[in-house]
Structures are given as structure tokens and as C-alpha cells.
C-alpha positions, 0 to 999 in steps of 0.5 A: 588589437594586441589585447584581443590577440592576447586573450584566448577566447576558446572554451577551456577543456578539462583533461582527465590526467589534470583532474584526478577526481574526474579521472577516478569517476571515468574509471568507476563508470566505465570500468576501464583505465582512462587515456592520458589527454582524453577530454571528457565533458559531463554530458559525454561521461553521462552518455558513456556511463549509460552505454556501459550499463548496456554492455552484456556480461556473462550470466555468471556476472549477473546479481539480482537483489532487492532491499527488505526493511521495515518502514523508515529504516532507510531503504530508499536512502540506501538505494539512492546511495547505491545508484550514486556510488555506481554512477547509475545516476549523476550527481546533478540528477540526484534527489532524495528518494530517487526511486519513489516517483509519486509525491505521496511516496515522498511525503509519507516516506513510504514506497508504494509503487516498486521500481527497478534499476540496473547498475554496473559495478567493477569488482577486482577488474571485472564488470558486474551487472547488478539488478536492484528490484525495489519492494514496497514495505507495507503489509497491504502489498505483501503479494507484490513483495513476494513476486519481487523476491521471487525474481531475486537470488538475494536480498539486503536485510536493512535494520535500523541500528537504533530501532532494531528488529520490527514487525515487517522486518520479520514478515519480509525476511520470512517471505525471502526465506520462503524464496530461498534467497541469500540474505545479507544483514545490514545495519543502517544508521550506525551514525546516530547517537542512539545506535546500538549495533551489537545489541541489534545484531544479537536480536537478529541472531535470536529472533530471525536466526540469521548468522550476523558474523558477516553483517555490514555496518553502514550509514546510507546518509553519510555514505559509510559502508556502501562499497562493502555492501556492493562487494558483498552483493558480488561475493555472496549473492549467487548468480542466476542459472544459465538457462538461456537455451530453454523456452522463454519464461519471464516473471512479471513483478510490476506493471503500470499504464502509460497513456501513449504506449499502453501497459509497460511490463517489468519482468525477470527473464527466468529461462530463454531470451526475448527480442524486440518484435517477438510474439509473446504470450501471457500464460495466466490471462491467455492474451498474446501481443507483439513486443514493440520495445524491450529494454532495461531500467537504469533507472530510466528506460533504455532500449536494447535488442534482447534480454536473456536468462537472469536479466531484468527489464521492461517490455511494451507491447501495446497492452491496453489493460493492466489486468492482461499483464498481472503481477506474477504472470508468466511471459512465454513465446506464442510459437514456442510455449513453455510447458508450465508457468512459474509458480506463485501466481494469485489474483488480487482479492480486495479485503476492505470495502468502502463507498466513495461519493462525490460531494457535488453530484455533477462530479459523478461522471468524472469520478467513474473516469478517474477510477477507470484510469486508476484501475488501468494502473492498479489491478487490485482495485475493484468498484461497482456503482452504488446508490444512497438516498443520502449521498446520491450516486457513487461507487462501492470500492474494494481495496487490498487494505487500509493503506491502499484505500487511503492512497487511492482516495488521496490520488483521486482527490489530488490527481483528478481534483475530486471532492469525496465523501468516504463511508466507513470501511467494511469487510467482506462477509460470507452469508450462509442461507437457509436454503444452502447457498453461500453469498459474499456481502460487503454492503450492510444494505445487501445483508439478507433478512434474519429469517433467510440467513443461517449464519454469518462468517467474517474474515479473521487475521493473525496479528503479530505485535512487537513492543517494548515490555512496558506496554505489553499490558496496554496492547493486550487490553486493546486486543481483548477490547477488539474480540481478539484471541490470545495465542502466544507471547515470547520475549525476543530480546531482553526488553521487547516482546512479540504478542500473537493474536487472532482477531476479526479483520472488521475490528482492525479496519477502524482505528486499531493502528492509531490506538496501537501507536498512541498506547505505546508512544509510537514504539510498537509495530504490527504485521498481519495476514488473513487466515480465513473465515469464522462464524460470529454472532453478527447483526445488522444495526439500523438507524431510524429517523422519524421512523424512516430507516436511513440506509447509509448509516446501517452497519454490520456489528457484533451483537456484544457491541450493538448497544454501545455503537447504537448509543454513540450514533443516536447521541451524535445524530441528536447533536447534528440534525437540526430541530424541526417543528415536530418531535423527531425520534432517533432510534437504533434498532436490531430488526424491530427491536429498538436498543437505543433511542434519542429524541429531538424536541420540537421547535414550539411557538409559545401559544400561551403568550397572549393569555394573561390569566383567565381560565385554565380550560382556555390555555388547555384548549390552545395547547390541544390545538397546537399538539394536533397540529404537530401530530399532523406535521409529524405524519407528513413531515420529512427530516432532511439529514444535512450532509455535515451530519452524515460526514460526522457520523461516518467519522464516528463510525470509524472510531466506534466500530 
């Protein structure tokens, strides 16, 4: 009994004045001096931190910025550390690549879907609201990057101190400069043994022309220089303009589909203010909705009553399709419309096409449903039904680029459990007919006959290759092989060169990037942009098996490459098609002209086995009888090309085209 009374069974309390570390954490997250003797639990601290981020600050204390970098230069790691240091994400909730939500993003180490996060940072006893708008780094999503940058006033340029300036670093910097952003150079990974910060600073100054006298040295992984970056954001990035009294204009920089609430739109308020319950109008799509929910991203969604000029947030208005709220569109009030929309809006135009077919024909309805659901999230994805004699029913799909195509394929297979066959990627050709009409064609089977077409144009790209000087020859050889036109070469540093080429997009959609990396041992990087269409000597290459055209294997190629592609395809098919009871010719043709041919010899029964000598005329009679049977078989026989042969040839087409 005495023992029970002596024991204190009440739960222990942790007081801020007795725990200096927790006291400092309170101070950093709340921005106020903690009271002595105040009991603060972890959950209360998190709730209080969330409430603090919702507190309104003057427009002059708002900073909107993004992080631009080449792939694998530490952009996501730096974003994680900023969220952690500002107390936006608690240590117990923290995980690597916090803003990358998809498994695919984590595996590949790339950002596919951009995110936004609101942080609170106290600088010289004054609270500031920092809005980080994340950007995908890949060239396929350059339009989304440009809209994200348009929603900012500044950007952190993150460069790996061991690798230096890369191709996408340059491309994204030029986008930022076009939007008149304040750029803060940040050298990441300075803790690596191979880091050469002084050399990289010189490279940035020479190549990009930025003043690096105030560049920040940091290591996002080790947490070095993070406070200096936050201070620089407050000091050097300008505040948004105070236009809260003007009619509402808000820029959409991202949107995604939620199965319960419809499309959730991420936006930056440029002018005016928006409240919950307002009737809003999308200026490009012409649709209007009621704002059911308005809030901020911190980084999880937190509801607020209103957002005013300079703030970044989300809106849920029961929008049924992402196509109604496209990236780059302008939101305004339905009753008090803005005079003009914000500049820079473009419709997403697919550049690369391929056919998607289910391995199991019964999965066709599932594939259609999966594509429709994906399209709700991805307005750039286009698809239409397609039928193939070899692979049955499927879809012809359009994508922004090769990475976009790979991501959609993987998501279909992972998230919807589909087994798919993919045809070789192709581009959109512009066909000028004899009668003066111009049609767009992405499928070889739809290319008009030679007598009906006057000329065929194909899309060209301007490609910039950044490489160490040792590999210049190998890259120039690669570009020349792909019908590239040399434009310019300049040394951006003592041992690094920039090579500029113009080449057809069709030559790039195969294994160009793989070849680039393998020929330079992974050191080179590339950046490209579409520059328009040019007339080329393009022809349709058909494959005939036993004098029957196999439509899925037809391709559009340049006349100079037709023989090598035809020879490779016929040789591969000879290996893959099973032998028949009759001779099977495999031919590659341009129109009616055969340019490459192989033949599968027939499976023959030895009809002379029973002849033990005797007259030669007896043997000839038996052989003649067999030949007549084979001829009759060939006339009525049909060759079934196995699925494995198609898949192997499609893989080969990707390599040889």
C-alpha cells in the first residue's frame, strides 16, 4: 500500500524550459517566444505548426519560388530539407523525396507530377510565407515547367558541384530568364570528394552569364547551407505585386483528378482574391463552377476561407475532367470577369505515337477504361481505337515524348494490371496531297498511296548535346548517322563542349538517348525542342509474308535507310517464323519493288526413302508429285505469324529505325 502511494502513476509532462531542444523547435515553428512552464506534446506542436502556416502575412512578406535543376542534381533532396528545417513536415513523417508521391518517381529518382508546399519561416523576428512550387525536370514536360515558373518571382538554380552545368540546367534557366525571375545559384553536394565548387562557379558564369559572387554552397543531404538558402529567398526574391483589389486572375500550374472530389486545381492568385463559394470561370475552356473548397498546400491540403493576390493554393469545384481545367488556363470570377487572360496558354500537342494492344484480347475493355481514367489526370494523353490483323483490338496513343510514353505504359501495367504489347514509336507526319489538301498521319497504314501524295514532311528538333571533349567525335558520328545537320560547336569550359544539331524527331524516338549515354560512358546530356516541319524523302516500307502484306510491320522510313531496315526485318522474321509445309518468301517492299528478301525452306518428307536404286524416272516422278502438292499448299496455305515474332520485330524496329 505504501509502495503504491509512493509511486507516481501520473503520465510525465515535458516542459519547454527543461528541454532546450524542444524549446528551440517551438520557437522555429511558431515564430514566438515560448512561455516558461508551457507543456507542449508532439501532436499539439504539429497542430500548432499547421495553424501558424495558415496565419495571413502581408503581401510584402510572401515569396514564391521554384527549384530548377538537371536530373539527379539533388532537387528533391533540397526540397525535403527545406520542408524539414521550416517545420512544415515533422521528423516522424519525413521520408526521402517527400514531394514525389508516385512509386515510379521514387524508383527512377525523377519528378513526374509537380507539387507545391507552403512554408513559414521567421527571419529577423518577422514571419514570412514561402511557397515552393516544384517542377518536373524532364524535357517532355517543359510546358508545365514554364507555367510553374510563370507562377513564381524567383528560382533556386541547383547545380551539382561534382558534375557542373548540364543540358537541362541550361534549358530551365533560359525558361526562368524568359519569365524575368530572380535566380539564386546554389551549388549542391559540396561534401562529395569529387566536388569542384570553384570550377563549377566559373562554368555557371561563363555558360549562363549569372553573377555567382553570392552563390550558396550547400549539401542538402548533410543539411549544410540550408539556413543561408532560406535567408537568401527572403532577401533576394521580390515580393508579389499588391493587386488584391483588381478583378480575379489566377494561373493554373497543375491539376489532378480525385475520384471523390473531381479535379483539384493548383493555382497562383495573380490579381484579386477568391473565396469559398465563389462562382469561378475558366477563361480558355469557357466552363464555370462553384468553388466548393479553397485551401493551401502545406504540403498536405489545408482548407482556408480565402486566398488573395500572391498566394498559392488549390481549389475543388466538382470539375469532372482535367481538360476543363488545363495547365496555363486563367481562373476569374463569373460575375466580374477579367479583361484579358494571363499570357502563355497552349494546348498540349502529342509528338510521339505508338500502338498499345492487350496481350489477352479479353482485356481490351479494361485497357479502354484505364486509358480514360489516366486521361482524367493527364490532358496531354490522346488515344483512338485501332485494329490490327496480328494483334487484334487496341489503341493508337499520342504522348508528349518518350519519357511520357514510358510512364503511361508503366502506370497502365502497374496500376491497372494490364499486359501490353507496344508497337515501335512513330511521329506525326504532314502529308501534302496532289489535290492541295494537307493531312496529319501518325500510322503507316493510313499513309496515302504514292500517286496521291505530293510530298511528306516530318518534324525536326534542335538538339543540344553537352559532353566532355573526349567524346565529341563519337557524338558527332551518332548525329550524322541519324541524318543530323551540324549547326554549331562551342567550348563552354576547358574540357566541356556544347554541340548543336538539327535532326528529325523520328531519328530520336528510337534508341538515340541510349546510344548517347553508352558512347560517352554516361557523361553526356541532351536537351531538345521541336522547331517545325521539313520536307523529306520518306517512303512506306511494307513487309510481305507469302505474298500477303502484314500491316502491323509496315513503317515509314527515309529512302536512304530503307534497304538496311528492310534487310534487318526480313532476316529477323526468318529466324522467328516457324517453318511451314511449303516454301515461304519474306519480302521488304517499297510499293511493288522488292528491296530485301529471305525465304523459309519447306519442311519436306523424304519421298525417295523407299527407293533402293531403280530407274531415275521413278524418283523424278515422286519428286514432281511432291512439288505439285507443295504448290497447291502454297496457293491455299496461310502463314500465322506468332505473337513472339511480332514482339521481337517491334523491339528490333525500335533499334534499327
